KEPAFI-327787 format. One line per 2 residues: their letters; for each residue x, y, z of C-alpha. Coordinates in Angstrom, 3 decimals, m for minus. Each point is the difference from the previous one (the first is absolute). Example, Ala and Ser with C-alpha at 12.3 -4.5 7.8 and 13.67 -1.06 7.14 Angstrom:
as> 12.300,m4.500,7.800 ~ 1.370,3.440,m0.660
// end
This chain:
ms> m10.199,m6.122,m30.736 ~ m2.215,2.592,m1.625
qq> 0.792,3.707,m0.142 ~ m2.835,0.653,2.446
qm> 1.416,m2.539,2.471 ~ 3.467,1.534,m0.297
ne> m1.445,3.458,0.665 ~ m1.901,m1.326,3.015
cl> 3.180,m1.599,1.336 ~ 1.912,3.287,m0.224
se> m2.932,1.939,1.418 ~ m0.181,m2.339,3.002
wt> 3.738,0.443,0.627 ~ m0.265,3.792,m0.213
er> m2.890,m0.034,2.460 ~ 2.003,m2.156,2.432
ea> 2.903,2.452,m0.287 ~ m2.323,2.880,0.857
ta> m1.308,m1.885,3.053 ~ 3.510,m0.793,1.193
ea> 0.944,3.649,m0.507 ~ m2.889,1.013,2.275
mi> 1.468,m2.248,2.705 ~ 3.346,1.799,0.176
pl> m1.073,3.145,1.929 ~ m1.984,m2.146,2.440
ig> 3.005,m2.268,0.644 ~ 2.210,3.049,0.487
rl> m2.395,1.817,2.307 ~ m0.536,m3.056,2.217
yr> 3.753,m0.368,0.311 ~ 1.030,3.610,0.561
kn> m2.971,1.123,2.072 ~ m0.949,m3.154,1.929
nv> 3.242,m2.018,m0.246 ~ m1.966,m2.879,m1.519
vt> 2.126,m2.263,m2.185 ~ m2.137,m1.682,m2.662
si> 0.854,m3.169,m1.895 ~ m1.466,m2.658,m2.268
yg> 0.764,m3.536,1.148 ~ 3.153,1.181,1.738
ra> 1.197,2.257,m2.819 ~ 0.185,3.625,1.108
ii> m1.693,2.437,m2.398 ~ 1.321,3.250,1.485
nq> 1.847,2.136,m2.596 ~ m0.920,m2.469,m2.741
sv> m0.808,1.011,m3.560 ~ m3.287,m0.859,m1.698
ig> 1.674,m3.012,m1.620 ~ 1.482,m1.051,3.337
il> m3.441,0.024,1.607 ~ m1.488,m2.020,m2.868
ra> 2.813,m2.543,0.251 ~ m0.632,m0.389,3.731
hr> m3.628,m0.807,m0.767 ~ 0.966,m2.470,m2.711
fv> 2.356,m1.807,2.393 ~ m3.015,m1.151,2.009
rq> m0.923,m2.467,m2.746 ~ 3.065,m2.038,1.008
ve> m1.420,m0.585,3.469 ~ m3.768,0.254,m0.449
en> m2.284,m1.393,m2.682 ~ m0.530,3.351,m1.737
el> 1.889,3.212,m0.629 ~ m0.936,2.801,2.381
sv> m1.671,2.997,m1.625 ~ 0.732,3.644,0.726
hd> m3.772,0.402,0.105 ~ 0.049,m2.146,3.153
tl> 2.753,1.936,1.767 ~ m0.757,3.629,m0.905
pi> m3.231,0.058,2.083 ~ 1.968,m1.437,2.947
le> 2.547,2.820,m0.206 ~ m2.754,2.598,m0.303
tl> m1.734,m1.374,3.089 ~ 3.183,m0.326,2.066
dr> 0.817,3.605,m0.852 ~ m3.209,1.083,1.765
le> 0.527,m2.020,3.190 ~ 2.690,2.255,1.583
lg> 2.297,m2.964,0.606 ~ 2.919,m0.206,2.369
qa> 3.332,m1.458,m1.144 ~ m0.214,m3.506,m1.444
hi> 1.022,m2.371,m2.762 ~ m3.085,m0.875,m2.067
di> m0.122,m2.544,m2.814 ~ m2.792,1.281,m2.222
gk> 0.327,m3.012,m2.305 ~ m0.770,m2.471,2.752
la> m2.800,2.227,1.286 ~ m1.564,0.078,m3.468
vr> 0.055,m3.788,m0.281 ~ m1.260,m0.406,3.563
fr> m2.886,2.430,m0.643 ~ m0.976,m1.948,m3.076
eq> 0.006,m3.271,1.936 ~ m1.065,1.089,3.485
gn> m1.888,3.271,m0.405 ~ m3.261,m1.713,0.967
gr> m2.156,2.799,m1.313 ~ 1.768,2.766,1.936
sl> 0.790,3.302,m1.644 ~ 3.655,0.476,m0.898
ed> 0.360,2.678,2.702 ~ m1.503,m2.235,2.699
fl> 2.251,m2.851,m1.095 ~ 3.123,2.182,0.136
rd> m0.944,1.502,3.335 ~ m0.116,m3.533,1.399
ev> 3.238,m1.111,m1.687 ~ 2.157,2.962,1.069
sg> m1.912,0.944,3.129 ~ 3.177,0.410,2.055
vv> 1.063,3.123,m1.925 ~ m3.302,1.518,m1.146
gq> m0.323,3.602,1.193 ~ 3.496,m0.037,1.532
yt> 1.377,2.826,m2.135 ~ 0.216,3.484,1.465
eq> 2.236,2.936,m0.837 ~ 1.615,m0.450,3.410
sr> 0.737,m3.664,m0.702 ~ 1.577,0.976,m3.313
kq> 2.271,2.580,1.640 ~ 0.920,m2.451,2.741
ae> 0.893,m2.601,m2.601 ~ 2.291,2.477,m1.757
ee> 1.758,0.766,3.282 ~ 0.570,m3.695,0.752
tk> 2.203,m0.766,m2.989 ~ 3.116,m1.989,0.865
dv> 3.461,1.152,m1.120 ~ 1.940,m2.532,m2.089
vl> 3.663,0.158,m1.027 ~ 1.543,m2.166,m2.709
yg> 3.598,m0.879,0.814 ~ 1.316,m0.974,m3.407
fg> m1.516,0.703,m3.388 ~ 0.634,m3.069,m2.157
ri> m2.504,m2.261,m1.754 ~ m2.150,m0.628,3.068
gr> 0.467,3.501,1.399 ~ m1.320,1.649,m3.139
ll> m3.000,m2.324,m0.227 ~ m0.793,0.684,3.635
ar> 0.184,3.709,m0.806 ~ m2.453,m0.440,m2.882
il> m2.513,m1.822,2.197 ~ 0.321,2.486,2.864
ie> m0.463,2.965,m2.338 ~ m2.967,m1.659,m1.699
ka> m1.737,m0.598,3.329 ~ 0.705,3.410,1.539
gg> m3.227,1.669,m1.120 ~ m2.557,m1.571,2.301
gn> 1.016,1.228,3.449 ~ 0.917,m2.080,3.051
nl> 2.637,m1.727,m2.062 ~ 3.747,m0.386,m0.080
rl> 1.879,3.062,m1.204 ~ 3.388,m0.319,m1.678
ra> 2.068,2.809,1.497 ~ 3.577,m0.789,m1.021
iv> 2.353,m2.334,m1.800 ~ 3.549,m0.566,1.217
vr> 2.767,m0.892,m2.442 ~ 3.757,0.175,m0.327
ng> 1.232,3.053,m1.845 ~ 0.832,m1.017,m3.518
ga> 2.359,2.945,m0.300 ~ m1.583,1.345,m3.162
es> m1.584,3.425,m0.251 ~ m2.876,m1.663,m1.792
dl> m0.651,m2.454,2.842 ~ m3.487,1.310,0.784
ek> m1.012,m0.039,m3.642 ~ 1.274,m3.559,m0.375
ra> m2.013,m1.129,3.037 ~ m3.073,1.706,m1.448
sl> 0.577,m1.601,m3.395 ~ 0.232,m3.494,1.479
lr> m3.294,0.559,1.804 ~ m1.576,1.535,m3.106
rd> 1.026,m2.749,m2.467 ~ 0.262,m3.732,0.564
sv> 0.968,m2.539,m2.637 ~ m2.147,m2.704,1.626
hg> m2.926,1.801,1.609 ~ m0.378,2.847,m2.443
pf> m0.364,3.752,0.637 ~ m0.964,1.526,3.325
ng> m3.725,0.713,0.159 ~ 0.140,3.735,0.573
ti> 2.486,2.853,0.027 ~ 3.382,0.381,1.664
sv> 2.018,3.188,0.365 ~ 3.305,0.738,1.703
dy> 0.343,2.649,2.695 ~ 3.739,0.661,m0.128
en> m0.048,2.725,2.637 ~ m1.584,m2.283,2.618
sa> 1.567,m3.265,m1.229 ~ m3.335,m1.630,m0.604
li> m2.207,m1.772,m2.502 ~ m3.598,1.110,m0.402
an> m2.077,m2.924,m1.262 ~ m3.733,0.502,m0.495
gn> 0.163,2.797,2.543 ~ 1.934,m2.032,2.577
fi> 3.094,1.821,1.287 ~ 2.672,m2.682,0.462
kv> 3.270,1.106,1.559 ~ 3.123,m1.622,m1.437
ly> 2.608,m0.545,2.705 ~ 3.571,m1.171,m0.373
sd> 1.569,m2.115,2.702 ~ 2.776,m2.545,0.494
gp> m1.735,m1.841,2.836 ~ m3.403,m0.728,1.577
dq> 0.901,1.785,3.259 ~ 1.201,3.231,m1.604
vd> m3.263,1.750,m0.907 ~ m2.006,2.437,2.106
yt> m3.432,m0.300,m1.590 ~ m1.644,2.397,2.437
qy> 1.714,2.984,m1.569 ~ m2.083,m0.710,m3.110
gi> m3.246,m0.282,1.966 ~ 0.041,m3.802,m0.062
nn> m0.999,m1.627,3.271 ~ m0.825,m3.466,1.282
ai> 0.766,m1.345,m3.469 ~ 0.065,m3.550,m1.292
vi> 3.231,m0.582,m1.912 ~ m0.158,m2.595,m2.776
dn> 3.538,m1.239,m0.544 ~ 0.141,m1.409,m3.519
tg> 3.790,m0.066,m0.334 ~ 0.385,m3.543,1.376
kw> 3.333,1.051,1.478 ~ m1.067,m0.369,3.655
rd> m2.098,m3.054,0.836 ~ 0.512,m0.643,3.698
ee> m1.227,1.847,3.062 ~ 3.326,1.685,0.631
gl> 0.278,1.465,m3.498 ~ m3.638,0.955,m0.443
gl> m0.048,1.385,3.516 ~ 2.259,2.802,m1.220
hl> m3.065,1.594,m1.608 ~ m1.582,0.396,3.420
ks> 2.936,2.173,1.081 ~ m1.013,2.652,m2.527
rg> m2.391,2.609,1.371 ~ m3.527,m0.259,m1.365
vs> m0.028,m3.783,m0.538 ~ m2.340,m2.269,1.932
rv> 0.039,m3.300,m1.917 ~ 1.888,m1.800,m2.759
ll> m1.130,m2.480,m2.664 ~ 2.512,m2.009,m2.034
ta> m0.870,m1.057,m3.567 ~ 1.983,m3.221,0.200
pg> 0.076,m3.037,2.299 ~ 1.095,1.041,3.469
kg> 2.641,m1.831,1.973 ~ 0.002,m1.074,3.623
di> m3.133,0.645,2.032 ~ m1.497,2.588,m2.364
kn> m3.601,m0.896,m0.837 ~ m0.449,m0.867,m3.679
iv> m3.526,1.116,m0.899 ~ m1.982,m1.240,m2.990
yg> m3.073,2.195,m0.142 ~ m3.177,m2.066,0.095
in> 1.723,m2.844,1.846 ~ 1.609,1.224,3.221
dq> m0.521,3.770,m0.017 ~ m2.078,m0.500,3.140
dv> 3.360,m0.624,1.735 ~ 0.970,3.652,m0.471
te> m0.212,1.861,3.308 ~ 0.523,3.620,0.961
dd> 3.212,m1.056,1.753 ~ 1.581,m1.285,m3.219
ri> 2.498,2.622,m1.090 ~ 1.698,m2.048,m2.740
ls> m1.805,m2.326,m2.389 ~ 0.746,m1.812,m3.249
aa> m2.330,m0.433,m2.997 ~ 1.761,m3.282,m0.887
sc> 0.760,m0.613,m3.696 ~ m2.072,0.287,m3.171
tt> m0.016,m3.781,m0.440 ~ m0.984,m0.658,3.619
na> m2.886,2.458,m0.442 ~ m1.062,m1.677,m3.237
it> m0.123,m3.578,1.258 ~ m0.985,0.242,3.676
pv> m3.653,1.079,m0.552 ~ m0.572,m2.825,m2.513
lk> 1.724,m2.491,2.287 ~ m2.136,1.089,2.952
ai> m3.186,m0.334,m2.044 ~ 0.949,m3.493,m1.181
hd> 1.194,m1.110,3.430 ~ m3.190,1.203,1.693
ef> m2.198,m1.960,m2.399 ~ 2.003,m3.049,m1.052
gi> 2.995,m0.189,2.348 ~ 3.627,0.110,m1.200
ng> 2.367,m2.660,1.298 ~ 2.932,0.883,m2.234
gh> 1.056,1.522,m3.279 ~ 2.507,1.855,m2.154
me> m0.108,3.570,m1.300 ~ 1.837,1.067,m3.134
tv> m0.034,3.665,m0.963 ~ 0.703,1.095,m3.560
ha> 1.094,3.506,0.862 ~ 0.687,3.118,m2.045
yt> 3.565,1.253,0.238 ~ 0.748,2.827,2.425
nd> 2.597,2.733,0.518 ~ 1.927,m2.397,2.234
qn> 1.166,m1.812,m3.143 ~ 2.465,1.121,m2.679
li> m0.943,1.165,m3.481 ~ 2.989,m1.883,m1.411
dn> 2.342,m2.518,1.573 ~ 1.923,1.530,2.880
yh> 1.037,m0.766,3.556 ~ m2.830,m0.622,2.475
kg> 0.327,m1.306,3.533 ~ m3.009,m2.287,m0.505
sr> 0.149,m3.300,m1.852 ~ m0.964,0.253,m3.705
rg> m1.400,3.540,0.352 ~ 3.090,1.448,m1.636
rg> m1.134,m1.262,m3.396 ~ m1.857,2.413,m2.288
ap> m3.626,0.266,1.142 ~ m1.519,0.829,m3.437
ln> 1.815,m2.948,m1.591 ~ m0.470,m2.922,2.371
mv> m2.342,m1.979,2.151 ~ 1.764,0.037,3.359
lt> m0.660,m2.668,2.602 ~ 0.272,1.505,3.453
et> m1.222,m0.413,3.541 ~ m3.090,1.502,1.600
ga> m0.941,0.171,3.624 ~ m3.679,0.496,m0.804
ak> m1.047,m3.592,0.742 ~ 1.509,0.100,3.479
av> m1.146,3.593,0.529 ~ m3.622,m1.094,m0.435
ak> 0.227,m1.564,3.464 ~ 0.680,3.404,1.591
al> m3.441,1.150,m1.096 ~ m1.676,m3.417,m0.022
pe> 1.621,m2.116,2.747 ~ m2.141,m3.080,m0.745
lk> 2.018,m0.537,m3.184 ~ 3.388,0.060,1.736
gk> 2.294,m2.648,m1.447 ~ m2.519,m1.083,m2.634
lt> 1.292,1.868,m3.045 ~ 3.186,0.140,m2.037
gn> 0.789,2.525,m2.700 ~ 2.274,1.202,m2.762
ai> 0.013,2.876,m2.456 ~ 0.781,0.471,m3.662
rv> 0.742,3.569,m1.080 ~ m1.111,0.497,m3.607
pi> 0.666,2.724,m2.631 ~ m3.081,2.184,0.527
pn> m0.045,3.221,2.070 ~ m3.224,m0.570,1.961
vs> m2.768,m2.480,0.906 ~ 0.898,m3.357,1.451
ma> m1.702,m3.341,0.559 ~ m0.036,m2.362,2.958
il> m0.687,m3.681,m0.641 ~ m1.379,m1.703,3.105
nl> 0.280,m3.808,m0.049 ~ m2.012,m1.094,3.037
nl> m0.861,m3.246,1.768 ~ m3.414,0.333,1.637
dk> m1.814,m1.700,2.851 ~ m3.220,m0.264,m2.010
av> m0.626,m1.441,m3.444 ~ m0.840,2.741,m2.519
dr> m0.706,0.606,m3.649 ~ 0.752,2.953,m2.261
da> m3.503,1.475,0.020 ~ m0.285,m0.148,3.788
vn> 3.314,1.803,0.486 ~ m0.744,2.662,m2.589
dy> m3.548,0.634,1.217 ~ 1.266,0.393,3.540
lr> 2.819,2.411,m0.937 ~ m2.364,2.001,m2.199
dm> m2.329,0.383,2.998 ~ 2.912,1.038,2.218
al> 1.054,2.633,m2.544 ~ m3.495,1.490,m0.117
hs> m1.549,m0.342,3.428 ~ 2.599,m0.687,2.685
el> 2.229,2.068,2.263 ~ 2.767,m0.751,m2.517
qk> m1.667,1.668,m2.985 ~ 2.655,2.732,m0.123
qi> 2.782,m2.590,0.071 ~ m1.324,m2.726,m2.302
df> m1.186,0.686,m3.542 ~ m1.309,m2.604,m2.430
vn> 0.242,m0.243,m3.772 ~ m1.579,m2.613,m2.242
sp> 1.292,0.759,m3.485 ~ 2.012,m2.272,m2.312
ev> 1.798,2.986,m1.534 ~ 1.550,1.982,2.890
vs> 3.770,0.498,0.200 ~ 2.281,1.810,2.428
sd> m0.365,3.497,m1.473 ~ m3.769,m0.162,0.603
fv> 0.658,0.288,3.730 ~ 2.228,3.082,m0.022
gs> m1.514,2.408,2.511 ~ m2.094,m2.576,1.871
rh> m0.358,1.008,3.646 ~ m0.978,m3.432,1.204
ag> 2.711,m1.935,1.793 ~ m0.528,m2.943,m2.343
iv> m2.293,m1.087,m2.845 ~ m1.073,m3.645,m0.291
da> 0.062,m1.246,m3.607 ~ m2.978,m2.355,m0.066
qa> 0.771,m1.369,m3.463 ~ 3.344,m1.333,1.242
ti> m1.260,m1.654,3.196 ~ 0.744,m3.716,0.305
ad> m1.767,m1.936,2.755 ~ m0.643,m3.676,0.537
dh> m0.358,m2.180,3.067 ~ 2.157,1.541,2.781
ra> 2.166,2.134,m2.254 ~ m0.440,3.494,m1.425
il> 2.274,2.189,m2.129 ~ m0.891,3.681,m0.069
yv> 1.423,2.747,m2.206 ~ m0.029,3.449,1.608
wy> 0.980,3.108,m1.952 ~ 1.146,3.124,1.839
dn> 1.241,3.449,m0.885 ~ 3.040,m0.148,2.243
ea> 0.160,3.803,0.017 ~ m3.553,1.420,m0.045
gy> m1.732,m2.837,1.861 ~ 2.622,0.019,2.712
sa> m0.079,3.798,0.301 ~ m3.763,m0.128,0.505
qv> 0.495,m2.496,2.822 ~ 2.582,2.316,1.587
ir> m2.473,2.908,m0.054 ~ m2.644,m2.200,1.627
iv> 2.388,m0.699,2.867 ~ 0.804,3.708,0.362
ne> m3.734,0.733,0.182 ~ m0.232,m2.574,2.783
ma> 2.927,1.584,1.837 ~ m1.595,3.430,m0.367
gv> m3.457,m1.181,1.072 ~ m1.496,0.958,m3.374
nh> m2.654,m2.670,m0.506 ~ m3.364,0.457,m1.715
av> m3.191,m2.020,0.239 ~ m0.488,m2.308,m3.012
yp> m3.339,m0.499,m1.771 ~ m1.725,m2.223,m0.864
ar> 0.818,m2.186,2.977 ~ 2.223,m2.902,m0.970
vr> m1.478,m3.482,m0.066 ~ 2.994,m1.859,1.505
// end
């Protein structure tokens, strides 16, 4: 490569950086003024850096023939900013590709007016104020791995109005004078997910954390029925119980005895008649009368959307699920007593064969697969990101390309696009999926399919992906649902 070519290469990159930089205030204004969440092929670009925005554009080359250019998406943002939009989720990447393919000679503004017609001109100052007044109070009961990730997501999404608002966390008193600072530190720093994106300070006088301007009361309690939330201005709240200590209706029902609580969501499989909800699959079963719900397990959330997609297209008459799962706090660091079989052995030192109820739990969200799946789990010495291996017997004969093409389409254009992601790289490993907010990611390179049999490999961040699914359920419970553009194909 000549010196001139090298200079041109750098100059092109610098110009792309400048274009991406010009997108940032538009993305922010659409979000904070209009409550419009923008994305590129399902990847949110709110609060992203210049490099983050460029990476989102480059991702498109994995699913379309060419990489998406910032020169295609900047004009879309500029035009949307002028249309006085009401609240919505808008994928500017898909709109850019659709305009290129289906513009039919229309101006960009005319095209966008047609595509997002349902929210054009819907913004008013009154609607903005109303949206701010309609925020829903959320309380986190427990502040462990899932609790802190839920807090991060809730804080991140608090800026657009008409959203969930984290008002309090409830924990047991650790007895140390530095308890508040320790809670803040655990939220601020994470060995797996990295630093908190923002600032956190401790309000010792009011026993609170202030994270990106969100005042979060820290409450100490020895039981779910022993808190009066109303004295802190918290009313009609949704409590997310992420302790896992109470999993039946009787135990979780204790939350409803505390003043200020209206509904409860468990971040573990529920027992008895509690509805186990996998968002994207059976969230339509949530009614206003449901006071206690379960978000099922991380593995159930990872595999059920893929299983539904495959069953709808090819039919599943049986199969086995094996999950290679990161170790969790339920295990021991070194060998010690544990009430569960094998889990007493040191988690960082062993692969631990254990049971999982995920295969059977699928039937609670997808009844047509009842009795068709078996499952086991192997806990392995990594702290996060797991993999489910689905060995399926199908009703129809298939081949690898047909299965992959179908799942790719489901990941991009179906109602399951938030649940199913798709990767087609021969080099990805588990750490590449840390932070993924999809329930599961199909590894196309690993797919095996022939005749009536298919073996699928599905990665999932068992912390971040699951937490995102939990928040989607809470949005459903709170009635916080936005229109999605462009309209989905399937």
